[in-house]
N, C-alpha and C positions, 0 to 999 in steps of 0.2 A: 504494500500500500504506500502511495506517495504521502509524504509528510504534509499535513494540513494544519494551519494555524489561523488565527484571526477570529472574526466574529461568526464565521459560518458554522452552522449546525450540521454535523455529520449524521446522516440517517443510519445509525447502526442497525436498526431493524432491517434495512435493506440487505444486510449480510445473511439473513436467514432465508434459506431456499426451501420452496415447497415443490421442487421438481418431482415429477412422477416417475422418472426412469429408475430402473434398478438393474444392477449387474449381477447376474447369477454365476456362481462358480461352475466351471467346467468339471464334469465328473470323470472325464477320460484323459486322452493323451495330450491335448493342446495346452500349452502354458497359459495361465490366466493372470494377466497383469493387474486385475482389479482386486487381487488379494483374496481373501476369504472364499472366492468364486461364485472389532470391539470398543459467668458473672464478671462482666467486664470490669477490669480494674482501671480506674481513671488515671489519667496522666498525673504525675506528681507535680504539683504547682508550687514553685518556690518563690517567695517574695524577693523580687529583684527588679531593677529598672530594665533589665534586658529581656526581650522576648526571645527565648532560646531558638524557636523554630523560624520565625519569620518577621518581616516588617509588615505592620498592619495597615499601611497606607494604601489608598487606591483600590478599595474593594468595589469595583464597578463591573460593568459588562466589558467584554472585549477579550482579545487574545492574551494568553499567558506570556507569550514571547512575540517579538516583532519578527515576522517572516513573510515571505511571499505566499500567496494563496495559489494552490494548484488543484486541479480537478481530481477528485478521488475516482479511481478506476472501479468498474463494476466488480462485484464480488464473484469469484469463481464458484460455480455451483458445486456443492459437496457431492461426492459419490455416495449413492445409497446402495450399499453393498449387501445384497441378499445372499442367502446360502441354503444349502440343503444338508441336513444331518439325519442319519439313520439311527443315532444313538441317544442324542440329548434333545431336550425340549428347547426350541427356539422361541424367543419372546420379543414382541415388538414394543418399543418404548417411544414416546414422543417427547422430544426435547425442543421446546420453543418452536413448535410447528414442524419440526424435522423428524420424520420417522426413521428409526434405526433398529437394528436387530442385535440381541444379546443372548448369551446363555448364562443363567445363574449357576453359581457353584454350590458346594456344600458337601460335607463328608458322607451324606446319604447317597451321593452319586458315585462313590468309589466302586461300588459293586458293578458299575457299568464300564469300568476301565478295561477289563479283559476284552469286551466287545469292541470298544473304541480302538484298542491296540491289536486288533486281529492281524495275525501274520507276523507280529513282532515277538521275537524271543529274547533279544538283548537290546537295551538302550545304552549307548555309549555316551558318557558325559565327558567332554574333552575340555580340560582346564580346571583349575582350582583357585580362581581369583575372586571376583565380586559375586558373580551369580552361581558359579559351579558348586560350591559347598551346599548352598541353600537348595538349589534345584535337585541335586543328586539325592540329598537326604529326604526332601519332601516326596520325590517320586518313589524312592525305595519304601518309605513308610506307608504311603498311600497304596502301593501295590501289595504290600504285606497285609494291610487291612482288607484289601479286596481279595485276598487268598489267591493271588496270581503268582505264577512261577517265572514271570519275566525278570531277567537279571538286569540290574542297574550296575554298570561297570565304569569306573573312572579311568580315563586315559591321560597320562602325564608325560612330559618330556623326560627322556632318560637322564637320570641324575638329579632330577628336580627335588628340592627340599620339601616340596608339597606332598611327597609320598608319606612322610611322617604325619602330616595334618590329615590326610585321607585315611590312614590307618587308625588314627585316634577317633575318627568319626565312624569307624566300623567297617571300612572297606579293606580288603586284603588280597594279596596275590594268591594265598592259599585257597580261598573260596571262589576265586575267579572273578572278583569284583574290582580288581585294581591291576593296571598294566600300563604299558607304554602306548603312545598315541596311535601309531600305525596299526599295531596289533589290535587295539580296541576298535578303531574305525573299521578295519576289514572284517571284524567279526560281529558288527552291530547292524541291526535292521533299521534303527533310528539313531542317528548321530547328532547329538546336541553340541554344536561348536561354540563353546563358551570361553575360549581364550581371548586375550585382548584384541581390540580392533586392529591395531598395528600388526600384531602377530598373525591375525587372519589374512591381512593383505600380503604378508611375506610368505605364508605357508599354505595358501588355499590350493595350489596345484597339487601338492603332496596329499592333502586331505581328499580332494576330488578323485585322484587316481587310486586311492586305497578303498574307496567306497564300492560296495556291491551294487550291481545293476538292480534297479527297482527298489533300492533302499531309500530312506528319507533323510534329508539334511534338515536339521532344525536349528534355527537362529533365534537369539533373543534380542536382536538389534539388526536393523537393516543396513548397517554400515558396509558390509561386504558387497551388497548390491551396488551401493554408491561407488565403491572402489572399482568394481568390475566395469561399471558404466564409464568411469573416467579413463579407463585404459582399454576400452573396446573389447572386453572379454565377457564371458557369460558362464552360467552354470552348465554342467553336463546335461544333455537332454535325456539321459536314461535314469535320472533320479528325480524324486519329488523334492520340492523346496518349500518349507513352511517356516513360520515364525510364531513364537509366543513370547511376548515382551512384557514382563511384569513392570508396572509403573512405580517402581521403587527399587532401591539397591538390594543386593542379596541378603544382608543381615535382616532387613525388614521382612523379606519374603519368608525367611526361616522363622524369625521371632513370632510373627503373627500366626503362622501355621501351627507352631507349638502352643501358643495361647489359645488357638481355635479348637484345640482338642477338647476343651471344656464345654464347647457349644457345637452347633452344627457348622463349624467352619468359621475362620476369619483369615484374612490374608490381604494380598495386594492385588488390585484389579490388573487385568492383562488385556492387551490387544493381541490379535492374531491375524495372520495373513497366510493365504495359500498362493504362492508365487508360481508354482509349477506342480502339476498333479499327473503322474504317469499312469496311475491305475485306479483312480477314483477313491482312494483311502485317505487322502491328505486332510480333508476337512475334519473328519472324525478323529484322526490321530492328533491333530492340532488342538481340538477341543478337549480331548482326553488328557493331553499334556497339561493344558491350562487348569483343568479341574483338579488334576493330581497335585499341582503346585499349591492349591488352596485358594485360587482366585475367586473372590466373591461374585464378580461378574466379568465376562469376557466379551469384548466388542470387536467388531470387524474393522480392518484397515487394509491398506496395501503396503507392501514392503517398502515402496518408495516413500509414501506418506509417513510411514513409521520413522524411517531414518531422518527425514527432514524435520519432523516435529520433535523427535527425541534429541538429536544433536543440538538443534536450535534451543530446545527447552532447557537443557542442562547448562547452556551458556547464558540463558536468561534467568527466569524466576527461580529455577531449581537450585542453582549454585552460583554461576558467574555473576549474574546481576545482583543477587542478594549480597554476595561478597563485596561487590563494588559499592552498593548503596550504604551498607553499614559502615564501611571505611569512610565514606564521604560524610555521613551524618555524625559519626563519632568525632571526626576532626572538626566539623562545624560547631558542635556543641562544646567541645573542650576549648576551642579557640575563642568561643564566646564567653568563657568563664565558668562553664558548668563543671562540677566535680567529675573526675575521670570515671569513678565507679558508677555514678548516676548516669553519666553519658552512655556507658556501656549498657546499663539496664534499660535506658530509653531507646536503645537501638536493637542490639542483638537479643537481649532477654525478652523484650516486648514482641519482636517479630516472630521469634521461634517459639514463644510461649503463648501469651493471651491472644495475640492477633491471629496466629495459626489455629489455635483451639476454637476461637469464635468463628472463623471462616469455615472450619471443618464441620462444625455442628449446626451453625445458623446462617452461614453465608456472609458475603462481603458487606451487604447492606446493613447487617447487624452491627458491624464495626461503627459505621457512620451513625446509625440510629441510637447507639448507646452513649453518644457524646452530648454534652450540653451545647448551648448555642455558641458560646465563645470557642469551645473546642471544635465545633463543626467548622467555624470560620478558619481555624488553623489547619484543619484537615483539607478544606477546600483550596486554600492557598497552596499548600504543598502539592496536592493532586493536580491542580491547574498548571502549576509551573513545571511539574515533573513528567507529565504524560507524554508530550511530544518529544522532548529530549530523549526519554526512554525509548519511545517508538522509533526514533531515528536510528539508534544503535541496533535495536531489535530487527528493524527492516534490513539493515545492512547484513546483520548476522544471518538472517534467514536466507538471503540471496547468496551469501558465501557458502552456506550449506548446500542449497539447491544446485548451485553451479559446480559443485565438487571441490571448490577451493579449500573449504574447511577440512574435508576428508583427506585431501592431499597433504595439508598441513600436519594432520595427526600422523600420517604414515611417515613423513619426512622427520618429524620430531622423534618418533620411535627409533628411527635409524641413527639419530644423534645420541641415543642413550649408550652406545658402545663406541669404542675407538674405531676410526676408519679414516682413510685418506691422509694418514699422518697426523690427524687432529685428535685431541683428547675426547673422552666420553663426557657428555653433559646430561646426566640424569636430572630429574626434577628435584629441586631443593624444597625444604619446608618453609611455610610462611608463619609458623606459630611462635616465633621468637620476638616479634615486634611489640611495641608498647601496648597497643590495643588488646592483643591476645593475651599478654601477661596480666593486664587488668581483668580480662575475662576469667582467668584462672582464679584470681582472688574473689571475684564476684560469685562464681559457682561454688567455691569452697565455703562461703558464708551463707549461701542461699538456703532458706528453710525448705523443708520437704514440701513439694506440691506448689511452690511459688512459680507462677507463670509470668512474672514480670509486670511492668506497668503498661497500660494502653496509652501511649504518648501520641496525641493527635497528629502532630507534624510527621512523625515517623510513619504512622499508619497511612497518612495521605500519600507519602512517597511510595510506600510498598504497594498499596492498592492500585495506584496509578501505573506502576510497573506491571502488575498482574493484568490489569485491564488492557494495557497496550499490547502485551503478548497475546492475549485472547483475540484482540482485533487483528493482529497480523495473521494469525493462524486462520481466522475466519475469512479474511480477505483472500487468503491463499487456498481456500476450498476444503479445509479439513473439517471432519465431522465434529459435532458437539461432544460426542463421547471422547474423541481424541483430544480435543481442545481442553475440556474440563479435567481429564486425567493428567495431561501433560503440564497444564498451567496452574491447576488448583490442587487436586487431590494428591498427586505425588509430592507436591511441596509441603502441604500442611499435615498430611497423614503419614508420610514416610520419611522424608529427609529432614524437615524442620524439627521433629521430636528428637532425632539424633543430634542435631546441632544445638538444641536446647540442653541436652545432657552433657555434650562434650565441647561445644563451641563450633562456630562456622569454620575456623581454621582447621579443626580436626577433620571436618568433612572434606575441605579442599585438599587436605593432605592424604586422605585415605579412601576416596571413592575410585571409580574406574579411571584407567589411564586417560581415556578420551575426555572424560569430564574434568579431570585435574588439569589437563592441558588447556581445555577450553576456558576454565575459570581464570587461569593465569593470563590468558590472552585477552579475554573480554572484560573481566572485572575492572581493570583500570579505565577502560573506555566509559563504562557507566559512572565510575567515580568522577572522572574528569568532566563529563558532560553535565552532570548534576552540579558540580562545583562551579564550572565556568559559565553555564547558561541558566539552569533552574534557580540556583541560589542567588545568582546575580540579579535575575529578574525580580525575585522576591525582595531583595534588599533595595532595589531601585524603585519599589512601589508599584510594580506592574499589577493591573487589576485582575481579579479572578475571572476566568473564562466561564461565564454562566452556562453557555451551551454545553461545555464539557461536563459540568456538574449535572446538568439536566439529563444528558445522555447516560451518564453513569447510573443515576438513580432509576432510569427507566429501561436500562439495557435488558434485552431478552435473555441474556446469559444467566441472569439471576434465577429465572424460572427453571432453566436447564440444570443449574447446580442443585436446586431444590429437589428435582426429580432424582438426580444421581445420589443425593444425600439419603434418600429413602432406601437405596440399595446398599447403603453403608453397613458393615458389620457392627454389632453391638459392642465389640471389644476394641479399646484403644491400644495402640502399641505401647508396651511398657519398656522403657529404656533406662537402665540404672546408670548413674554417673560413673561407677567404677568398672562397668562391663568392658571387656576387651573386644572392640569391634574393628581393630586394625586388620586390614586385609592380610592373609597369610604371607604372601610374597614380600609385603612391605615390612611385616614384623621380622621376617628372616633377614 
């Protein structure tokens, strides 16, 4: 979407499509590119002459920033992906006028797994990084509960220190559930390729050549498709290609699955896609995989839409952007004279705590509606000034992902982790030793149990503006509401932010997937700088609130869609203890 500022009102409702077309999955040999063929705490008010968040002059109509007006392009019509399943119950949901199709999960469906996995004797899980440990254990436990004799086997690089981690989780060479990569791939009917994205790019030819004809390649990220497209390559035509993509990091996938044993399931929602189906089994296998992981609901996407929304999302609201905005806000508050610990509480603690909890259970509008009139003005000023600057960076980021530039950047960065061309290795360093994150350690050490931090209106306005800008980019680019809400809202507030509340944003930046860590380091400074150089400058110079933006936020149809999705939410919140070890195995080693 082109950046739009000024007095014009953007008709966000125009982004909602009521198109009648549907794309059904092919049940036989042709590749299918359509996938599937898925108590507010008030801000702490401190007596002072300084308004910590903003300058209160100029609260009139008009643009938040001075910029040229450009025409907004028409919204791309979202794909309505229908599908046929012989095993699970398909359900239609309507999200702000857009019909979509999902499959609800639950442990009562585990008995259907043998039917869904018909013809599969061994599932090979390749890799032991972010997703591997969680998915392997969840699959194994679900199949045991289903009384299935399907073997779940881990495949690791020869000499990998992760062999010890896998053995500690109950996999072993002696019982045939642990081995080297090629051996595991060649003996598996379903191969779940869960090594890092950069490693997939460097090793996919070996994986493809080891796979049996008519076997199924399973991905939890569409990155490999993007890489293949960028270099003019493709998947082998004698295998099926599917994806099940949990909308949360691996530890969340496992943690909520274990907690869900007390009820009929709890977990992380997943999207899935069928990119290539050689024998008509792919849809049911993908759905079985998602159900076995404990996904509360599974929605349809395409492999291409998945990698665009996912790589984009983790550089945006999920990690990179939230990293950038808390750095910018913490610096603004401390430079304005606010105490360091209070500044941290009013940024990180509030976003990962009360703001996320409120959005998760009641939606974004509840943040605004919980504020008094003065606080609402602070929220509006922050929202108005931050929305378009955030959108500018998000727009650029999306197009870098869609064009393949961001994928190539990840692959090249991975190759710089080792010595080559006579140059030294440059692995990623940590970010957790700077002043802000040391302050965070002190704050968390003194934090009472259950404290979700303050709802500081200015911080809330910046964060919600970022979230809404990301939603609008994805909407304009034709993504379904299921994908938009899961990638921009649910994954943030229900999966990642609870971990960041327990351990800090810096911990997440240093311990999530390689692709996400690279993205945060690259894009977080962009969000930090543009807020500091444009949004905050506009506020301090007395720019008026853009009333059209506020009106559009309050009436946006996404709020209805979020409400529908919230009804599908499990009754169990993820429980993350402050001392739990969530470091990824290879980073701990």
